[in-house]
Short mmCIF file of the C-alpha atoms (twelve columns), coordinates in Angstrom:
data_MODEL
# 
_entry.id   MODEL 
# 
loop_
_atom_site.group_PDB 
_atom_site.id 
_atom_site.type_symbol 
_atom_site.label_atom_id 
_atom_site.label_alt_id 
_atom_site.label_comp_id 
_atom_site.label_asym_id 
_atom_site.label_seq_id 
_atom_site.Cartn_x 
_atom_site.Cartn_y 
_atom_site.Cartn_z 
_atom_site.pdbx_PDB_model_num 
ATOM 1   C CA . MET A 1   0.000   0.000  0.000   1 
ATOM 2   C CA . ARG A 2   1.286   3.442  -0.905  1 
ATOM 3   C CA . TRP A 3   1.558   6.072  1.821   1 
ATOM 4   C CA . TYR A 4   -1.189  8.198  0.270   1 
ATOM 5   C CA . ASP A 5   -3.695  5.346  -0.045  1 
ATOM 6   C CA . VAL A 6   -4.466  5.569  3.683   1 
ATOM 7   C CA . GLU A 7   -6.480  8.797  3.433   1 
ATOM 8   C CA . PRO A 8   -9.068  8.922  0.614   1 
ATOM 9   C CA . ASP A 9   -8.813  12.697 0.141   1 
ATOM 10  C CA . VAL A 10  -5.040  12.505 -0.205  1 
ATOM 11  C CA . CYS A 11  -5.279  9.585  -2.622  1 
ATOM 12  C CA . ILE A 12  -7.834  11.382 -4.796  1 
ATOM 13  C CA . ALA A 13  -5.811  14.605 -4.805  1 
ATOM 14  C CA . ILE A 14  -2.647  12.827 -5.902  1 
ATOM 15  C CA . SER A 15  -4.561  10.923 -8.580  1 
ATOM 16  C CA . MET A 16  -6.097  14.138 -9.891  1 
ATOM 17  C CA . ILE A 17  -2.712  15.857 -9.923  1 
ATOM 18  C CA . GLU A 18  -1.319  12.936 -11.928 1 
ATOM 19  C CA . LEU A 19  -4.071  13.337 -14.532 1 
ATOM 20  C CA . ALA A 20  -3.617  17.118 -14.787 1 
ATOM 21  C CA . SER A 21  -1.427  18.954 -17.261 1 
ATOM 22  C CA . ILE A 22  2.197   19.451 -16.245 1 
ATOM 23  C CA . THR A 23  1.460   23.129 -15.601 1 
ATOM 24  C CA . LEU A 24  -1.329  22.259 -13.158 1 
ATOM 25  C CA . GLN A 25  0.832   19.541 -11.584 1 
ATOM 26  C CA . ILE A 26  3.568   22.073 -10.846 1 
ATOM 27  C CA . ASP A 27  1.066   24.695 -9.660  1 
ATOM 28  C CA . SER A 28  -0.452  22.112 -7.290  1 
ATOM 29  C CA . ALA A 29  3.002   21.119 -6.045  1 
ATOM 30  C CA . LYS A 30  3.913   24.730 -5.316  1 
ATOM 31  C CA . TYR A 31  0.606   25.145 -3.493  1 
ATOM 32  C CA . ILE A 32  1.300   22.048 -1.349  1 
ATOM 33  C CA . ILE A 33  4.714   23.425 -0.378  1 
ATOM 34  C CA . LYS A 34  3.345   26.917 0.365   1 
ATOM 35  C CA . ARG A 35  0.382   25.668 2.433   1 
ATOM 36  C CA . GLY A 36  2.565   23.204 4.309   1 
ATOM 37  C CA . LYS A 37  4.805   26.056 5.410   1 
ATOM 38  C CA . GLU A 38  1.785   28.117 6.460   1 
ATOM 39  C CA . LEU A 39  0.195   25.305 8.457   1 
ATOM 40  C CA . ASP A 40  3.431   24.168 10.115  1 
ATOM 41  C CA . PRO A 41  5.736   27.173 10.582  1 
ATOM 42  C CA . THR A 42  8.134   24.970 12.577  1 
ATOM 43  C CA . LEU A 43  8.828   23.211 9.240   1 
ATOM 44  C CA . ASN A 44  9.006   19.839 10.983  1 
ATOM 45  C CA . PHE A 45  7.691   18.146 7.844   1 
ATOM 46  C CA . ILE A 46  10.625  19.511 5.837   1 
ATOM 47  C CA . LYS A 47  13.100  18.246 8.424   1 
ATOM 48  C CA . GLU A 48  11.478  14.801 8.331   1 
ATOM 49  C CA . ALA A 49  11.426  14.767 4.528   1 
ATOM 50  C CA . ALA A 50  15.110  15.702 4.402   1 
ATOM 51  C CA . ALA A 51  16.007  12.909 6.809   1 
ATOM 52  C CA . GLU A 52  13.903  10.436 4.839   1 
ATOM 53  C CA . THR A 53  15.363  11.518 1.491   1 
ATOM 54  C CA . SER A 54  18.878  10.539 2.477   1 
ATOM 55  C CA . SER A 55  17.781  6.921  2.864   1 
ATOM 56  C CA . ILE A 56  15.573  6.755  -0.243  1 
ATOM 57  C CA . LYS A 57  16.696  5.046  -3.396  1 
ATOM 58  C CA . LYS A 58  16.098  6.754  -6.718  1 
ATOM 59  C CA . TYR A 59  12.564  5.884  -7.803  1 
ATOM 60  C CA . GLN A 60  11.013  6.182  -11.206 1 
ATOM 61  C CA . ARG A 61  7.526   7.133  -10.092 1 
ATOM 62  C CA . TRP A 62  5.668   9.591  -12.299 1 
ATOM 63  C CA . TYR A 63  6.153   12.387 -9.790  1 
ATOM 64  C CA . ASP A 64  9.887   11.800 -9.414  1 
ATOM 65  C CA . LYS A 65  10.455  13.149 -12.910 1 
ATOM 66  C CA . ASN A 66  9.876   16.733 -11.743 1 
ATOM 67  C CA . GLU A 67  11.810  18.093 -8.784  1 
ATOM 68  C CA . THR A 68  9.035   20.441 -7.592  1 
ATOM 69  C CA . ILE A 69  6.367   17.735 -7.675  1 
ATOM 70  C CA . SER A 70  8.660   15.182 -6.048  1 
ATOM 71  C CA . THR A 71  9.575   17.625 -3.267  1 
ATOM 72  C CA . ALA A 72  5.933   18.562 -2.665  1 
ATOM 73  C CA . PHE A 73  4.904   14.926 -2.326  1 
ATOM 74  C CA . ARG A 74  7.813   14.138 0.027   1 
ATOM 75  C CA . TYR A 75  6.713   17.091 2.141   1 
ATOM 76  C CA . LEU A 76  3.061   16.065 2.016   1 
ATOM 77  C CA . LYS A 77  4.010   12.551 3.104   1 
ATOM 78  C CA . CYS A 78  5.780   13.921 6.190   1 
ATOM 79  C CA . MET A 79  2.993   16.312 7.236   1 
ATOM 80  C CA . THR A 80  0.480   15.509 9.928   1 
ATOM 81  C CA . LYS A 81  -2.584  13.593 8.722   1 
ATOM 82  C CA . ASP A 82  -4.778  16.619 9.418   1 
ATOM 83  C CA . ASN A 83  -2.582  18.866 7.279   1 
ATOM 84  C CA . GLN A 84  -2.400  16.225 4.532   1 
ATOM 85  C CA . ILE A 85  -6.180  16.051 4.399   1 
ATOM 86  C CA . GLN A 86  -6.730  19.820 4.572   1 
ATOM 87  C CA . ILE A 87  -4.200  20.582 1.836   1 
ATOM 88  C CA . SER A 88  -5.490  17.743 -0.338  1 
ATOM 89  C CA . LYS A 89  -9.039  19.099 -0.151  1 
ATOM 90  C CA . GLU A 90  -7.782  22.557 -1.056  1 
ATOM 91  C CA . VAL A 91  -5.807  21.169 -4.002  1 
ATOM 92  C CA . LEU A 92  -8.904  19.330 -5.234  1 
ATOM 93  C CA . LEU A 93  -10.931 22.551 -5.095  1 
ATOM 94  C CA . ASN A 94  -8.189  24.443 -6.927  1 
ATOM 95  C CA . LEU A 95  -7.977  21.785 -9.638  1 
ATOM 96  C CA . ARG A 96  -11.739 21.756 -10.022 1 
ATOM 97  C CA . GLU A 97  -11.822 25.526 -10.439 1 
ATOM 98  C CA . LYS A 98  -8.966  25.541 -12.952 1 
ATOM 99  C CA . THR A 99  -10.330 22.704 -15.052 1 
ATOM 100 C CA . ALA A 100 -14.001 23.721 -15.000 1 
ATOM 101 C CA . VAL A 101 -15.323 24.556 -18.431 1 
# 
């Protein structure tokens, strides 16, 4: 099971980001990073992500191909569950607004 499969909102947000254009993927990634910093000014999630990164092997997941997206997802993974869910819901709303015709 992937780390983001645990919370449905997080799983849906990541799936929707994957299906979006590269521009929207990067915009969503930047939003995740920005909101993470706002919700956790101690930046504990960044410290955890940095520690985790040193032990991670190079993956070939779709989101590893872009540094911004990869960083955002590492950060999201290390955030509290509440922050993961809140940011994921916000990302879904943003994607819906940007892709509405």
